[in-house]
C-alpha positions, 0 to 999 in steps of 0.5 A: 636157969632163966628161960632166955639163958637156957635158950642161949645155952642150948643154942650156943652148945648146938652151934659149937657142936655143929661147928666142931662136927663139921670140922671133923667131917671135913677132916674125915673127907680129907683123910679119905682123899689122902687114902685114895691118893695113897692107893694111887701112889701104891699102884704107881709104885711111887714110894715117895708119894706113898710116904708123903700121903701116909704122913699127911694121913697121920697128921690128920688123924692126930688132929682128929684125936686132938679135937675129940676133947672139944667135941666131947665137952660140947656133947657133955654140955648137951647131955647134961642139959637134956639129963641124959645118962649112961647108954642114953648119951649117944649122938642119935639120942641127942639128934632126936631131942635137938630143936628142928633147925639143929636136928637137920644139921646134926643129921647131915654132919653125922651122915657125912662123918659116917660115910667118910669113915665107911669109905675110909675103912674100905680104902684102908683095906684096899691099900693094905692089900695092895701094899702086901701084894707089892711086898710079896713082889719085892720078896719074890724078886729078892729071892730070884736074885739070891737064887740066881747068884752062882758060886764062884768058879775057879780062882782069882788072878792071885791064885786065891779062891774067887770071893764072889759069885756072879749074878745072873739077871733074874728080874721080872717086870710084874707091873700091870 
């Protein structure tokens, strides 16, 4: 490869990779915001909002998966250029080999993605705990309702045994 072409090739590859990773960082930060909103909706017992946030998270996750091929292709171009193979093919290795202007940008976007992913994992654990707690509350209420139903007493006006028991109010507000 002529020297100018190599420089153009590397500049183009780093530019494309940085753009793709910046898009991914923004997507991961959006997912984090959606996870936080989902947790707020669970706390507010707003099932519709929980479902809406969940659908939005799923859509963003599909977009992440769809972009993986493009990001990997851009990485592979640089791995090939720098002749990295096997265990050497990491983002960290590429950052150390990158020209200084790309190195700083790659480090920054890598940190954004890492932070968003770590925070998202924490939010997922919190939301899962909140949802399990809400499910236990619903289950307990249903058990109380089922236990409060008394068997029918006596006979109906037609002389036949009464068909249903009467329900005794048994709901407890567990909000707060």
